[in-house]
N, C-alpha and C positions, 0 to 999 in steps of 0.2 A: 480568292484571286480574282480578279477582274478580267483576266484572258481567257480563264477557262470559262469564263460565259458572254464573253463576244465575239469568240470565233465562230461558235453554234450558231449565232444572229447570222451571221456576214455566210457560213456556208457550211451545213450541215457534214456534209459526205467528209469535207479534210477533216471536220473537228472528229468524225470517228475515227479518223485513221488517224489521229495525233494520238487519240484516246487506246486505240491497240495498239500503236508504235513502244508510245511512249512508259504508259500505264502498264499493261498486257508485257512489253515485252517482244510482240511479237518479229519477225523479218517481216521487212518489207514482199516477199512471197507469200509468207504468210496472212498477211496484210487484206492483199490483193485476192489471195482466193478466198477467206472471210467476206470482204466489201462485193466479189463477184464481178471485178475489174481485171484487166489486164495487168501485168509489172508494169509496164509503161506507163499506165493513167497511175498507178498509187506511186510512182516516183513521182511523177511532174505534182502530184496531189499535196506530197511528203515535201518537196521543192517548194513549193507556194505557202505551206504552212510555216517551214521554215523561215522563208524570209518575211511575209507577214509578221509574224512571231518577234522577228529582230526590230522589224520597222515599229514596231508597238513600246520595245523596250524602249529603242531610241529617241522614240517621242517622248513617251513620259506617260502612255499610258497603259501601262503597264499594272501601275498601284492604283488604290483607291483615292 
């Protein structure tokens, strides 16, 4: 899937957060701890990634 490779090119920190939340099933608190950031920062990154993903899907950039 193109999305799994394009977000890390844009921002690796947010891509790591998505992998931990979505694939590893960690909570936002657990993810923040693993990444060494505050819960507020993890929430901002999560919101950014969700909006980015939604926009990519709407723009038709999600599929090869």
